[in-house]
DRENVEXVEX-189417 format. One record per atom (N, C-alpha, C): residue number from 0; residue in three letters; atom name; x, z, y. Coordinates in steps of 0.05 Angstrom, whole numbers. Layout:
<nodes>
NODE  nr rest atom      u      w      v
NODE NUM  ALA   CA      X      Z      Y
...
</nodes>
This chain:
<nodes>
NODE  nr rest atom      u      w      v
NODE   0  MET    N    -67    -70    186
NODE   0  MET   CA    -86    -40    189
NODE   0  MET    C    -60    -21    170
NODE   1  CYS    N    -44    -18    172
NODE   1  CYS   CA    -28    -12    161
NODE   1  CYS    C    -20    -21    131
NODE   2  ASP    N    -24     -9    110
NODE   2  ASP   CA    -14    -18     87
NODE   2  ASP    C    -31    -43     74
NODE   3  ASP    N    -48    -53     90
NODE   3  ASP   CA    -61    -80     83
NODE   3  ASP    C    -43   -106     97
NODE   4  ALA    N    -27   -102    115
NODE   4  ALA   CA    -10   -121    120
NODE   4  ALA    C     12   -125     92
NODE   5  ILE    N     10   -112     72
NODE   5  ILE   CA     28   -126     48
NODE   5  ILE    C     17   -152     44
NODE   6  GLY    N      0   -164     45
NODE   6  GLY   CA     -5   -192     37
NODE   6  GLY    C     16   -213     56
NODE   7  LEU    N     16   -203     82
NODE   7  LEU   CA     23   -224    108
NODE   7  LEU    C     51   -215    103
NODE   8  ARG    N     62   -191     97
NODE   8  ARG   CA     88   -179     93
NODE   8  ARG    C    106   -206     77
NODE   9  VAL    N     87   -201     45
NODE   9  VAL   CA     99   -211     26
NODE   9  VAL    C    105   -241     33
NODE  10  LEU    N     80   -253     40
NODE  10  LEU   CA     82   -283     51
NODE  10  LEU    C    104   -290     72
NODE  11  GLN    N    118   -272     83
NODE  11  GLN   CA    134   -276    110
NODE  11  GLN    C    163   -270     91
NODE  12  GLU    N    161   -259     67
NODE  12  GLU   CA    184   -262     54
NODE  12  GLU    C    190   -280     46
NODE  13  LEU    N    170   -291     32
NODE  13  LEU   CA    169   -325      8
NODE  13  LEU    C    184   -351     31
NODE  14  HIS    N    166   -338     63
NODE  14  HIS   CA    173   -362     74
NODE  14  HIS    C    205   -362     76
NODE  15  LYS    N    213   -334     83
NODE  15  LYS   CA    242   -332     87
NODE  15  LYS    C    259   -346     68
NODE  16  LYS    N    253   -337     41
NODE  16  LYS   CA    268   -350     21
NODE  16  LYS    C    261   -384     16
NODE  17  GLY    N    247   -393     33
NODE  17  GLY   CA    250   -416     22
NODE  17  GLY    C    232   -434      5
NODE  18  VAL    N    213   -420     -6
NODE  18  VAL   CA    195   -424    -33
NODE  18  VAL    C    195   -448    -38
NODE  19  GLN    N    196   -466    -57
NODE  19  GLN   CA    196   -501    -55
NODE  19  GLN    C    168   -495    -80
NODE  20  GLY    N    154   -523    -75
NODE  20  GLY   CA    137   -537    -86
NODE  20  GLY    C    109   -517    -80
NODE  21  VAL    N    103   -499    -73
NODE  21  VAL   CA     81   -488    -64
NODE  21  VAL    C     73   -484    -44
NODE  22  ASP    N     42   -484    -36
NODE  22  ASP   CA     43   -480     -8
NODE  22  ASP    C     29   -447     -2
NODE  23  LEU    N     41   -443     18
NODE  23  LEU   CA     41   -415     25
NODE  23  LEU    C     20   -414     52
NODE  24  GLU    N     -3   -397     50
NODE  24  GLU   CA    -14   -403     60
NODE  24  GLU    C    -29   -366     74
NODE  25  GLU    N    -38   -368    100
NODE  25  GLU   CA    -43   -338    112
NODE  25  GLU    C    -75   -331    111
NODE  26  ALA    N    -86   -328    101
NODE  26  ALA   CA   -122   -329     98
NODE  26  ALA    C   -128   -303     97
NODE  27  CYS    N   -138   -292    123
NODE  27  CYS   CA   -145   -254    123
NODE  27  CYS    C   -180   -272    127
NODE  28  ALA    N   -189   -275     94
NODE  28  ALA   CA   -214   -282     91
NODE  28  ALA    C   -225   -266     60
NODE  29  SER    N   -250   -260     50
NODE  29  SER   CA   -260   -250     28
NODE  29  SER    C   -289   -260     22
NODE  30  GLY    N   -299   -249      3
NODE  30  GLY   CA   -325   -261     -2
NODE  30  GLY    C   -326   -300     -5
NODE  31  LEU    N   -347   -308      0
NODE  31  LEU   CA   -351   -335      0
NODE  31  LEU    C   -335   -354     14
NODE  32  ASP    N   -320   -343     35
NODE  32  ASP   CA   -299   -356     45
NODE  32  ASP    C   -273   -366     32
NODE  33  LEU    N   -274   -347      8
NODE  33  LEU   CA   -252   -358     -6
NODE  33  LEU    C   -255   -380    -15
NODE  34  ILE    N   -272   -388    -35
NODE  34  ILE   CA   -280   -416    -40
NODE  34  ILE    C   -261   -437    -27
NODE  35  GLU    N   -275   -439     -3
NODE  35  GLU   CA   -257   -462     10
NODE  35  GLU    C   -229   -461     12
NODE  36  ILE    N   -219   -448     18
NODE  36  ILE   CA   -199   -433     15
NODE  36  ILE    C   -175   -448    -13
NODE  37  MET    N   -186   -437    -33
NODE  37  MET   CA   -179   -445    -60
NODE  37  MET    C   -179   -471    -65
NODE  38  LEU    N   -196   -488    -54
NODE  38  LEU   CA   -205   -514    -64
NODE  38  LEU    C   -174   -527    -61
NODE  39  ASP    N   -170   -548    -89
NODE  39  ASP   CA   -153   -565    -91
NODE  39  ASP    C   -130   -557    -98
NODE  40  HIS    N   -126   -523   -106
NODE  40  HIS   CA    -95   -523   -122
NODE  40  HIS    C   -111   -520   -153
NODE  41  GLU    N    -82   -515   -170
NODE  41  GLU   CA    -85   -512   -194
NODE  41  GLU    C    -78   -485   -203
NODE  42  VAL    N    -70   -472   -182
NODE  42  VAL   CA    -63   -446   -193
NODE  42  VAL    C    -68   -435   -160
NODE  43  VAL    N    -78   -407   -161
NODE  43  VAL   CA    -73   -395   -138
NODE  43  VAL    C    -70   -361   -141
NODE  44  ILE    N    -53   -347   -123
NODE  44  ILE   CA    -44   -322   -127
NODE  44  ILE    C    -48   -314   -100
NODE  45  VAL    N    -61   -290    -99
NODE  45  VAL   CA    -72   -280    -78
NODE  45  VAL    C    -62   -247    -86
NODE  46  VAL    N    -47   -246    -50
NODE  46  VAL   CA    -24   -224    -45
NODE  46  VAL    C    -42   -197    -33
NODE  47  ASP    N    -54   -177    -41
NODE  47  ASP   CA    -67   -160    -20
NODE  47  ASP    C    -67   -127    -35
NODE  48  ALA    N    -71   -116    -11
NODE  48  ALA   CA    -76    -88    -17
NODE  48  ALA    C   -101    -80    -33
NODE  49  ILE    N   -100    -57    -44
NODE  49  ILE   CA   -124    -54    -66
NODE  49  ILE    C   -121    -22    -58
NODE  50  ILE    N   -145     -8    -59
NODE  50  ILE   CA   -148     19    -59
NODE  50  ILE    C   -165     32    -84
NODE  51  LYS    N   -155     61    -90
NODE  51  LYS   CA   -170     71   -108
NODE  51  LYS    C   -172     60   -130
NODE  52  SER    N   -149     45   -143
NODE  52  SER   CA   -143     36   -170
NODE  52  SER    C   -139     55   -187
NODE  53  GLY    N   -132     85   -180
NODE  53  GLY   CA   -119    103   -202
NODE  53  GLY    C    -99    105   -205
NODE  54  GLN    N    -80     85   -193
NODE  54  GLN   CA    -39     82   -194
NODE  54  GLN    C    -38    101   -167
NODE  55  PRO    N    -13    100   -166
NODE  55  PRO   CA      6    120   -141
NODE  55  PRO    C      0     92   -130
NODE  56  ALA    N      2    104   -106
NODE  56  ALA   CA     11     78    -76
NODE  56  ALA    C     35     64    -88
NODE  57  GLY    N     32     44    -81
NODE  57  GLY   CA     58     28    -88
NODE  57  GLY    C     61     11   -112
NODE  58  THR    N     43     25   -129
NODE  58  THR   CA     38      5   -155
NODE  58  THR    C     32    -19   -150
NODE  59  ILE    N     53    -40   -172
NODE  59  ILE   CA     44    -67   -164
NODE  59  ILE    C     30    -76   -191
NODE  60  MET    N      4    -93   -189
NODE  60  MET   CA    -10    -94   -211
NODE  60  MET    C    -20   -126   -206
NODE  61  VAL    N    -20   -137   -234
NODE  61  VAL   CA    -34   -169   -227
NODE  61  VAL    C    -57   -168   -256
NODE  62  LEU    N    -74   -170   -229
NODE  62  LEU   CA   -102   -173   -239
NODE  62  LEU    C   -118   -199   -244
NODE  63  SER    N   -142   -210   -262
NODE  63  SER   CA   -151   -223   -256
NODE  63  SER    C   -185   -225   -244
NODE  64  PRO    N   -197   -247   -243
NODE  64  PRO   CA   -219   -237   -234
NODE  64  PRO    C   -239   -225   -247
NODE  65  GLU    N   -228   -227   -277
NODE  65  GLU   CA   -259   -211   -287
NODE  65  GLU    C   -246   -170   -278
NODE  66  ASP    N   -228   -176   -282
NODE  66  ASP   CA   -222   -147   -269
NODE  66  ASP    C   -238   -135   -238
NODE  67  PHE    N   -249   -150   -231
NODE  67  PHE   CA   -260   -144   -210
NODE  67  PHE    C   -290   -143   -205
NODE  68  SER    N   -305   -156   -230
NODE  68  SER   CA   -333   -153   -244
NODE  68  SER    C   -353   -133   -234
NODE  69  ASP    N   -333   -111   -223
NODE  69  ASP   CA   -353    -85   -227
NODE  69  ASP    C   -349    -80   -195
NODE  70  THR    N   -341    -90   -181
NODE  70  THR   CA   -337    -88   -158
NODE  70  THR    C   -365    -94   -134
NODE  71  VAL    N   -369    -76   -117
NODE  71  VAL   CA   -394    -94   -106
NODE  71  VAL    C   -389   -111    -89
NODE  72  HIS    N   -374   -114    -70
NODE  72  HIS   CA   -375   -126    -49
NODE  72  HIS    C   -344   -126    -31
NODE  73  GLY    N   -338   -145    -19
NODE  73  GLY   CA   -311   -139     -1
NODE  73  GLY    C   -313   -131     22
NODE  74  THR    N   -299   -129     43
NODE  74  THR   CA   -305   -115     66
NODE  74  THR    C   -327   -121     86
NODE  75  ASN    N   -354   -142     76
NODE  75  ASN   CA   -374   -140     83
NODE  75  ASN    C   -404   -132     62
NODE  76  PRO    N   -417   -110     64
NODE  76  PRO   CA   -439   -113     37
NODE  76  PRO    C   -454   -130     35
NODE  77  HIS    N   -458   -154     56
NODE  77  HIS   CA   -470   -173     55
NODE  77  HIS    C   -465   -202     38
NODE  78  GLU    N   -431   -192     29
NODE  78  GLU   CA   -417   -215     23
NODE  78  GLU    C   -415   -203    -10
NODE  79  ALA    N   -405   -234    -24
NODE  79  ALA   CA   -403   -223    -58
NODE  79  ALA    C   -382   -218    -57
NODE  80  ASN    N   -375   -206    -88
NODE  80  ASN   CA   -352   -188    -92
NODE  80  ASN    C   -330   -221    -99
NODE  81  VAL    N   -311   -207   -109
NODE  81  VAL   CA   -287   -234   -122
NODE  81  VAL    C   -293   -240   -140
NODE  82  ALA    N   -303   -227   -162
NODE  82  ALA   CA   -307   -246   -188
NODE  82  ALA    C   -331   -265   -178
NODE  83  THR    N   -355   -259   -169
NODE  83  THR   CA   -383   -273   -166
NODE  83  THR    C   -364   -295   -141
NODE  84  THR    N   -345   -293   -126
NODE  84  THR   CA   -341   -309   -118
NODE  84  THR    C   -329   -336   -123
NODE  85  ILE    N   -313   -324   -147
NODE  85  ILE   CA   -296   -344   -164
NODE  85  ILE    C   -313   -362   -187
NODE  86  GLU    N   -330   -348   -190
NODE  86  GLU   CA   -347   -356   -211
NODE  86  GLU    C   -365   -374   -204
NODE  87  LEU    N   -372   -371   -174
NODE  87  LEU   CA   -395   -394   -157
NODE  87  LEU    C   -374   -412   -152
NODE  88  GLY    N   -338   -410   -147
NODE  88  GLY   CA   -330   -430   -141
NODE  88  GLY    C   -321   -450   -163
NODE  89  ARG    N   -321   -438   -179
NODE  89  ARG   CA   -321   -460   -205
NODE  89  ARG    C   -349   -471   -217
NODE  90  THR    N   -367   -463   -206
NODE  90  THR   CA   -387   -474   -218
NODE  90  THR    C   -400   -500   -195
NODE  91  LEU    N   -390   -492   -168
NODE  91  LEU   CA   -401   -512   -139
NODE  91  LEU    C   -387   -538   -148
NODE  92  GLU    N   -356   -532   -153
NODE  92  GLU   CA   -333   -551   -149
NODE  92  GLU    C   -313   -545   -178
NODE  93  PRO    N   -322   -545   -191
NODE  93  PRO   CA   -309   -552   -225
NODE  93  PRO    C   -286   -569   -224
NODE  94  GLU    N   -287   -595   -211
NODE  94  GLU   CA   -264   -608   -207
NODE  94  GLU    C   -238   -603   -188
NODE  95  ARG    N   -251   -580   -171
NODE  95  ARG   CA   -227   -576   -152
NODE  95  ARG    C   -225   -555   -147
NODE  96  PHE    N   -235   -530   -163
NODE  96  PHE   CA   -238   -505   -159
NODE  96  PHE    C   -206   -500   -181
NODE  97  PRO    N   -191   -485   -171
NODE  97  PRO   CA   -164   -467   -192
NODE  97  PRO    C   -174   -470   -214
NODE  98  LYS    N   -151   -477   -234
NODE  98  LYS   CA   -153   -466   -259
NODE  98  LYS    C   -155   -437   -268
NODE  99  LYS    N   -134   -427   -246
NODE  99  LYS   CA   -121   -399   -254
NODE  99  LYS    C   -121   -387   -226
NODE 100  VAL    N   -130   -363   -233
NODE 100  VAL   CA   -131   -349   -208
NODE 100  VAL    C   -124   -321   -214
NODE 101  LEU    N    -95   -312   -198
NODE 101  LEU   CA    -79   -284   -202
NODE 101  LEU    C    -82   -276   -179
NODE 102  PHE    N    -87   -241   -175
NODE 102  PHE   CA    -83   -226   -158
NODE 102  PHE    C    -59   -214   -164
NODE 103  VAL    N    -38   -213   -136
NODE 103  VAL   CA    -25   -193   -135
NODE 103  VAL    C    -33   -166   -123
NODE 104  ALA    N    -36   -147   -126
NODE 104  ALA   CA    -48   -124   -120
NODE 104  ALA    C    -37   -102   -108
NODE 105  VAL    N    -26    -80    -89
NODE 105  VAL   CA    -11    -69    -92
NODE 105  VAL    C    -18    -45    -80
NODE 106  GLU    N    -32    -25    -92
NODE 106  GLU   CA    -45      6    -84
NODE 106  GLU    C    -34     12    -58
NODE 107  ALA    N    -50     16    -41
NODE 107  ALA   CA    -43     23    -15
NODE 107  ALA    C    -54     58     -8
NODE 108  ASN    N    -41     69     16
NODE 108  ASN   CA    -47     96     20
NODE 108  ASN    C    -67     85     45
NODE 109  ASP    N    -60     75     51
NODE 109  ASP   CA    -78     76     87
NODE 109  ASP    C    -83     39     97
NODE 110  VAL    N   -109     33     95
NODE 110  VAL   CA   -117     13    105
NODE 110  VAL    C   -133      8    130
NODE 111  PHE    N   -138     36    141
NODE 111  PHE   CA   -156     38    165
NODE 111  PHE    C   -139     48    188
NODE 112  THR    N   -111     53    190
NODE 112  THR   CA    -99     64    216
NODE 112  THR    C    -86     40    226
NODE 113  VAL    N    -93     31    253
NODE 113  VAL   CA    -72     10    257
NODE 113  VAL    C    -47     17    262
NODE 114  SER    N    -34      2    252
NODE 114  SER   CA     -3      3    262
NODE 114  SER    C     11    -19    243
NODE 115  GLU    N     36    -27    264
NODE 115  GLU   CA     47    -38    245
NODE 115  GLU    C     65    -39    226
NODE 116  GLN    N     68    -12    218
NODE 116  GLN   CA     79      0    200
NODE 116  GLN    C     68      3    176
NODE 117  MET    N     79     -6    149
NODE 117  MET   CA     61      7    123
NODE 117  MET    C     72     31    122
NODE 118  THR    N     55     48    102
NODE 118  THR   CA     64     70     94
NODE 118  THR    C     94     75     71
NODE 119  PRO    N    107     92     74
NODE 119  PRO   CA    129     86     55
NODE 119  PRO    C    129     79     28
NODE 120  GLU    N    116     95     12
NODE 120  GLU   CA    114     83    -17
NODE 120  GLU    C    107     46    -13
NODE 121  VAL    N     89     38      3
NODE 121  VAL   CA     84     15      4
NODE 121  VAL    C    108     -9      8
NODE 122  GLU    N    120      2     33
NODE 122  GLU   CA    145    -10     43
NODE 122  GLU    C    161    -18     21
NODE 123  ALA    N    163      3      7
NODE 123  ALA   CA    183      9    -18
NODE 123  ALA    C    179    -15    -37
NODE 124  ALA    N    150    -17    -43
NODE 124  ALA   CA    144    -35    -62
NODE 124  ALA    C    141    -63    -52
NODE 125  LEU    N    149    -66    -30
NODE 125  LEU   CA    155   -104    -13
NODE 125  LEU    C    164   -116    -30
NODE 126  SER    N    192   -112    -37
NODE 126  SER   CA    211   -130    -50
NODE 126  SER    C    197   -133    -80
NODE 127  LYS    N    190   -118    -93
NODE 127  LYS   CA    174   -121   -121
NODE 127  LYS    C    156   -142   -121
NODE 128  ALA    N    139   -133    -99
NODE 128  ALA   CA    113   -151    -93
NODE 128  ALA    C    122   -176    -97
NODE 129  VAL    N    150   -181    -73
NODE 129  VAL   CA    153   -214    -74
NODE 129  VAL    C    169   -223    -98
NODE 130  ASP    N    184   -210   -117
NODE 130  ASP   CA    197   -217   -140
NODE 130  ASP    C    169   -211   -166
NODE 131  LYS    N    140   -203   -161
NODE 131  LYS   CA    125   -213   -181
NODE 131  LYS    C    112   -236   -166
NODE 132  VAL    N    114   -245   -146
NODE 132  VAL   CA    103   -267   -144
NODE 132  VAL    C    118   -292   -151
NODE 133  LEU    N    149   -293   -140
NODE 133  LEU   CA    160   -305   -152
NODE 133  LEU    C    159   -316   -182
NODE 134  GLU    N    162   -295   -200
NODE 134  GLU   CA    155   -290   -230
NODE 134  GLU    C    135   -307   -243
NODE 135  LEU    N    105   -299   -218
NODE 135  LEU   CA     83   -315   -236
NODE 135  LEU    C     87   -344   -221
NODE 136  ILE    N     97   -352   -202
NODE 136  ILE   CA    103   -384   -192
NODE 136  ILE    C    113   -392   -214
NODE 137  ALA    N    141   -387   -221
NODE 137  ALA   CA    154   -395   -248
NODE 137  ALA    C    142   -397   -272
NODE 138  GLU    N    126   -381   -277
NODE 138  GLU   CA    104   -377   -303
NODE 138  GLU    C     86   -392   -302
NODE 139  ASN    N     76   -410   -282
NODE 139  ASN   CA     49   -423   -275
NODE 139  ASN    C     57   -446   -260
</nodes>
């Protein structure tokens, strides 16, 4: 869905670069489904579009689970928000859940239009988002 493709596009670029020593996984999931996906990893970096952060489109932010504590839910009103999901994962599977979860969020213009093209501002942010993920991988 237009700018919502940023996570997938970053993943494609990381595959092209041949990043070693990390698992690069495509997961179109939210809410409690995230718990199982995150199990058995030390650090998880989620890359996704974000809307209405108050920042201009294409802005790249590194966020923690706590930054999502005031969100209501993900894409479905019956699912838990990100902060609650991560807290639950840590409680249910403390030995298997990642010690650190980071989010590389890119402010989007449009996550509703069906299109293979991202908007120009988000497309322009792609290489910087890839660089930010590589930087976080190196740090962690």
